[in-house]
C-alpha positions as CSV (number, residue, x, y, z in Angstrom):
1,M,55.4,9.3,-69.1
2,I,52.0,8.7,-67.8
3,E,50.5,5.3,-68.6
4,Y,46.7,5.4,-69.2
5,I,44.7,2.3,-68.5
6,Y,41.0,2.1,-69.5
7,I,38.6,-0.1,-67.6
8,I,35.5,-1.1,-69.6
9,D,32.7,-1.5,-67.0
10,K,29.2,-0.1,-66.5
11,D,29.9,0.2,-62.8
12,I,32.8,1.8,-60.9
13,D,33.4,-0.8,-58.2
14,L,36.2,-2.5,-60.1
15,Y,37.7,0.9,-61.1
16,N,37.7,2.0,-57.4
17,Q,39.2,-1.3,-56.3
18,I,42.1,-1.1,-58.9
19,K,42.7,2.6,-58.4
20,K,43.1,2.0,-54.7
21,L,45.7,-0.8,-55.4
22,F,47.7,1.7,-57.4
23,K,47.4,4.8,-55.2
24,K,51.1,5.0,-54.8
25,D,51.9,4.7,-58.5
26,E,51.8,8.2,-59.8
27,N,52.7,7.3,-63.4
28,I,49.6,5.1,-63.9
29,N,46.2,6.8,-64.6
30,F,43.0,4.8,-64.6
31,R,39.8,5.8,-66.4
32,N,36.4,4.0,-66.3
33,V,34.6,3.8,-69.6
34,K,31.1,2.3,-70.3
35,E,30.8,-0.3,-73.0
36,N,28.8,2.1,-75.2
37,D,31.8,4.5,-75.1
38,L,34.4,1.9,-76.1
39,E,35.2,4.0,-79.2
40,I,36.5,6.7,-76.8
41,A,38.9,4.3,-75.2
42,L,40.2,3.2,-78.6
43,K,40.5,6.8,-79.9
44,N,42.8,7.6,-77.0
45,I,45.0,4.6,-77.6
46,P,45.5,3.5,-74.0
47,S,48.5,1.6,-72.6
48,L,46.2,-1.2,-71.4
49,I,42.5,-2.1,-71.5
50,I,40.8,-4.0,-68.7
51,I,37.4,-5.5,-69.4
52,N,34.9,-6.6,-66.7
53,E,33.1,-9.3,-68.7
54,D,30.3,-9.8,-66.1
55,N,29.0,-6.3,-66.8
56,L,29.1,-6.6,-70.6
57,K,26.0,-6.6,-72.8
58,S,27.9,-7.7,-75.9
59,N,29.8,-11.0,-76.4
60,I,33.3,-10.7,-74.9
61,V,34.9,-12.3,-78.0
62,D,33.3,-9.7,-80.2
63,V,34.5,-6.9,-78.0
64,C,38.1,-8.2,-77.8
65,N,38.2,-8.7,-81.6
66,K,37.0,-5.1,-82.1
67,I,39.9,-3.9,-80.0
68,S,42.6,-6.1,-81.5
69,E,41.4,-5.4,-85.1
70,N,41.6,-1.6,-84.5
71,E,44.7,-0.4,-86.4
72,D,45.9,2.0,-83.8
73,N,45.3,-0.4,-80.9
74,R,46.8,-3.5,-82.4
75,I,49.6,-3.4,-79.8
76,T,47.3,-2.5,-76.9
77,P,47.2,-5.4,-74.4
78,I,43.9,-6.6,-72.9
79,I,43.0,-8.1,-69.5
80,V,39.6,-9.8,-69.2
81,I,38.2,-10.2,-65.6
82,S,35.4,-12.7,-65.4
83,S,33.5,-15.1,-63.1
84,N,33.1,-17.5,-66.0
85,V,35.7,-20.2,-65.4
86,E,34.6,-22.6,-68.2
87,H,37.7,-23.9,-69.9
88,T,36.4,-23.5,-73.5
89,H,35.2,-20.0,-72.8
90,K,38.6,-18.9,-71.5
91,V,40.4,-20.4,-74.5
92,D,38.0,-18.7,-76.9
93,V,38.7,-15.3,-75.2
94,L,42.5,-15.9,-75.2
95,K,42.3,-16.7,-79.0
96,T,41.4,-13.0,-79.6
97,S,44.9,-12.0,-78.5
98,V,43.9,-11.2,-74.9
99,E,47.0,-11.2,-72.7
100,H,45.4,-12.4,-69.5
101,Y,42.1,-13.9,-68.3
102,I,41.7,-13.4,-64.6
103,K,38.9,-15.1,-62.7
104,K,36.8,-13.7,-59.9
105,P,37.0,-13.3,-57.0
106,L,40.0,-11.2,-57.6
107,D,43.3,-11.8,-56.0
108,E,44.4,-8.2,-55.7
109,E,48.1,-8.9,-55.4
110,Y,48.0,-11.1,-58.5
111,L,46.1,-8.5,-60.4
112,Y,48.5,-5.7,-59.3
113,Y,51.6,-7.5,-60.5
114,T,49.9,-8.7,-63.7
115,I,49.3,-5.0,-64.6
116,I,52.8,-3.9,-63.5
117,N,54.4,-6.6,-65.6
118,I,52.3,-5.9,-68.7
119,I,53.4,-2.2,-68.5
120,R,57.0,-3.2,-68.1
121,L,56.9,-5.5,-71.1
122,L,55.0,-2.8,-73.1
123,N,57.8,-0.4,-72.3
124,I,60.4,-2.8,-73.5
125,N,58.5,-3.5,-76.7
126,R,58.0,0.2,-77.4
127,T,61.7,0.8,-77.8
128,V,63.3,1.5,-81.1
129,S,66.4,-0.1,-79.7
130,P,67.9,-1.0,-76.3
131,L,70.1,2.1,-76.8
132,T,67.7,4.8,-75.5
133,G,64.6,3.0,-74.2
134,L,62.4,5.5,-76.0
135,P,59.3,4.8,-78.1
136,G,59.9,4.2,-81.8
137,N,58.2,5.2,-85.0
138,V,55.0,3.1,-84.5
139,Q,54.3,4.7,-81.1
140,I,55.4,8.2,-82.3
141,E,52.8,8.1,-85.1
142,A,50.1,6.7,-82.8
143,E,50.7,9.5,-80.3
144,M,50.5,12.1,-83.0
145,K,47.3,10.6,-84.5
146,K,45.7,10.3,-81.1
147,R,46.2,14.0,-80.4
148,L,45.0,15.0,-83.9
149,M,41.9,12.9,-83.6
150,N,41.1,14.5,-80.2
151,K,41.6,17.9,-81.8
152,E,44.3,18.8,-79.2
153,K,46.7,21.7,-79.6
154,F,50.2,20.6,-79.0
155,I,53.8,21.4,-79.8
156,M,56.1,19.0,-81.8
157,L,59.8,19.2,-81.5
158,Y,62.1,17.6,-84.1
159,L,65.6,17.3,-82.8
160,D,68.9,16.0,-84.3
161,L,72.6,16.5,-83.8
162,D,75.0,18.6,-85.9
163,N,78.4,17.2,-86.9
164,F,77.6,13.9,-85.3
165,K,79.1,11.9,-88.2
166,A,82.4,13.6,-87.7
167,Y,82.3,12.7,-84.0
168,N,81.5,9.1,-84.9
169,D,84.4,9.0,-87.4
170,F,86.8,10.3,-84.8
171,Y,85.7,8.5,-81.6
172,G,84.0,5.4,-83.1
173,F,80.4,4.0,-82.8
174,V,80.7,2.9,-79.2
175,Q,81.4,6.4,-78.0
176,G,78.9,7.8,-80.5
177,D,76.2,5.6,-78.9
178,E,77.1,7.3,-75.6
179,I,76.3,10.7,-77.0
180,I,73.0,9.4,-78.4
181,K,72.0,8.1,-74.9
182,F,73.1,11.4,-73.4
183,T,70.9,13.2,-75.9
184,A,67.9,11.0,-75.1
185,R,68.4,11.6,-71.3
186,T,68.7,15.4,-71.8
187,I,65.5,15.7,-73.9
188,L,63.5,13.4,-71.6
189,K,64.5,15.2,-68.5
190,N,63.7,18.6,-69.8
191,V,60.4,17.6,-71.4
192,H,59.3,16.0,-68.1
193,E,60.2,19.3,-66.2
194,I,57.9,21.2,-68.6
195,D,55.1,18.7,-69.1
196,K,55.4,15.6,-67.0
197,E,51.8,14.4,-67.4
198,N,51.4,14.8,-71.2
199,G,54.9,15.1,-72.4
200,F,56.2,12.5,-74.9
201,V,59.7,11.8,-76.2
202,G,60.4,9.4,-79.1
203,H,63.5,8.1,-80.9
204,I,63.1,8.1,-84.7
205,G,66.5,6.5,-85.1
206,G,70.2,7.4,-85.2
207,D,70.5,11.0,-83.9
208,D,66.9,11.9,-84.7
209,F,64.4,12.5,-81.9
210,V,60.9,14.0,-81.5
211,A,59.2,15.4,-78.4
212,I,55.6,16.5,-77.8
213,I,54.3,18.9,-75.2
214,S,50.7,19.9,-74.6
215,N,51.4,23.5,-73.4
216,D,53.0,26.5,-75.2
217,K,56.3,26.5,-73.2
218,Y,58.3,25.4,-76.2
219,E,60.7,28.3,-76.0
220,E,61.6,27.6,-72.4
221,L,61.9,23.9,-73.3
222,C,64.2,24.5,-76.3
223,Q,66.4,26.9,-74.3
224,N,66.7,24.4,-71.5
225,I,67.6,21.5,-73.8
226,I,70.2,23.6,-75.6
227,L,71.8,24.9,-72.3
228,D,71.8,21.4,-70.8
229,F,73.2,19.8,-74.0
230,D,75.9,22.4,-74.8
231,Y,77.2,22.3,-71.2
232,N,77.3,18.5,-70.7
233,V,78.3,17.4,-74.2
234,L,81.8,18.7,-73.4
235,D,82.3,15.6,-71.2
236,Y,82.5,13.6,-74.4
237,Y,85.5,15.6,-75.8
238,S,89.2,15.9,-74.9
239,Q,90.3,19.1,-73.2
240,E,92.3,20.0,-76.3
241,Q,89.3,19.8,-78.6
242,I,87.2,21.8,-76.2
243,E,89.8,24.6,-76.2
244,K,90.0,24.6,-80.0
245,G,86.3,24.3,-80.4
246,Y,86.6,21.7,-83.2
247,I,87.8,18.2,-84.0
248,E,89.9,17.2,-87.0
249,V,88.7,14.3,-89.1
250,E,90.2,12.9,-92.3
251,N,87.8,13.0,-95.3
252,R,87.5,10.4,-98.1
253,K,90.3,12.2,-100.1
254,G,92.7,11.9,-97.2
255,V,92.5,15.6,-96.3
256,M,92.0,16.7,-92.7
257,E,88.9,18.8,-92.1
258,Q,87.8,20.8,-89.1
259,F,84.3,20.2,-87.6
260,P,82.7,22.2,-84.8
261,L,81.8,20.3,-81.6
262,T,78.5,18.5,-81.8
263,S,75.5,20.7,-81.2
264,I,71.7,20.2,-81.3
265,S,69.2,21.6,-83.8
266,I,65.5,21.8,-83.0
267,G,62.6,22.4,-85.3
268,V,59.3,23.4,-83.6
269,V,55.9,22.9,-85.0
270,K,52.9,24.5,-83.3
271,V,50.0,22.1,-84.2
272,N,46.5,23.5,-84.4
273,D,43.4,23.2,-86.6
274,N,45.5,24.0,-89.7
275,F,47.0,20.5,-89.7
276,H,44.9,17.5,-90.8
277,N,47.3,14.6,-90.7
278,I,50.8,13.6,-89.4
279,L,52.4,13.9,-92.9
280,E,51.6,17.7,-92.9
281,I,53.2,18.1,-89.5
282,G,56.2,16.1,-90.6
283,E,56.7,18.2,-93.7
284,V,56.7,21.5,-91.7
285,G,58.9,19.9,-89.0
286,A,61.5,19.0,-91.7
287,Q,61.4,22.6,-93.0
288,V,62.0,24.3,-89.7
289,K,64.6,21.8,-88.6
290,H,66.5,22.4,-91.8
291,L,66.4,26.1,-91.1
292,S,67.7,25.5,-87.6
293,K,70.6,23.4,-89.0
294,T,71.7,26.3,-91.3
295,I,72.6,28.3,-88.2
296,Q,75.9,27.3,-86.6
297,G,75.7,26.0,-83.0
298,S,72.7,24.7,-81.0
299,T,69.5,26.5,-82.1
300,Y,65.8,26.2,-82.5
301,V,63.4,27.5,-85.2
302,A,59.6,27.5,-84.9
303,N,57.0,27.5,-87.6
304,K,54.7,30.6,-88.0
305,R,51.4,28.9,-87.5
306,K,50.2,30.1,-84.2
307,M,48.3,28.2,-81.6
308,S,44.7,29.4,-81.6
């Protein structure tokens, strides 16, 4: 996943300096934004905002408060770079929830590792659990809202596992967690192969995942996920169960039931101008995923609203 860092500065000297520091870091993308265009930065919900105070017309405290009070950017970290070393001033800025106040002249090595460590901590805090390391519901909703506000056309995938409860009942939660982690790796790998720069994968919880791509290659993506999943999920079953094609689990009445091996169902939503909010997308996503789950085995079903 690409991390987007916005630098608020009327000049490009700082932008060029930082970009040069990160020339080998392909997963970090910097963009220079003038103060008057701060709303653009907030609209795109960047991973990090860096502000060059020396080139601001507005009061730095007001600018930082504006960012931290923005609902969608309440978790966006801020670095302020300034030549003002007055203690009271620095404390006033830090009170606005700014993560770091770095004085000029810049120590480039210090700045580099400050940014790297913020991104690392941000990635940790994004996770719904240590289990998958994927962004959770807050980040999923923010990502969807960002794309809607920018009037982007994108593809939403809603994914979950079939017969996973039976697997958990037979093998236990520890082994069940291994299948969840395997599923996360499978989705992430295939999304990155289709759309490395703009692809997004999130973990709603349990065996529910979402993925977003910005191109129309959803059929290729779904087919690749299914092929990858169906082939490698067999590693989590005994040879006898693989040959039978099912596992036997005792139900609440003490009767043994047969359940097919775990498969993956995918509901696909092609998001265009017909959608106005994330609730509408979610409703259609639930419908197509439900249709997918009525078909035995790993499948995908797409909604009929076409990209325009």
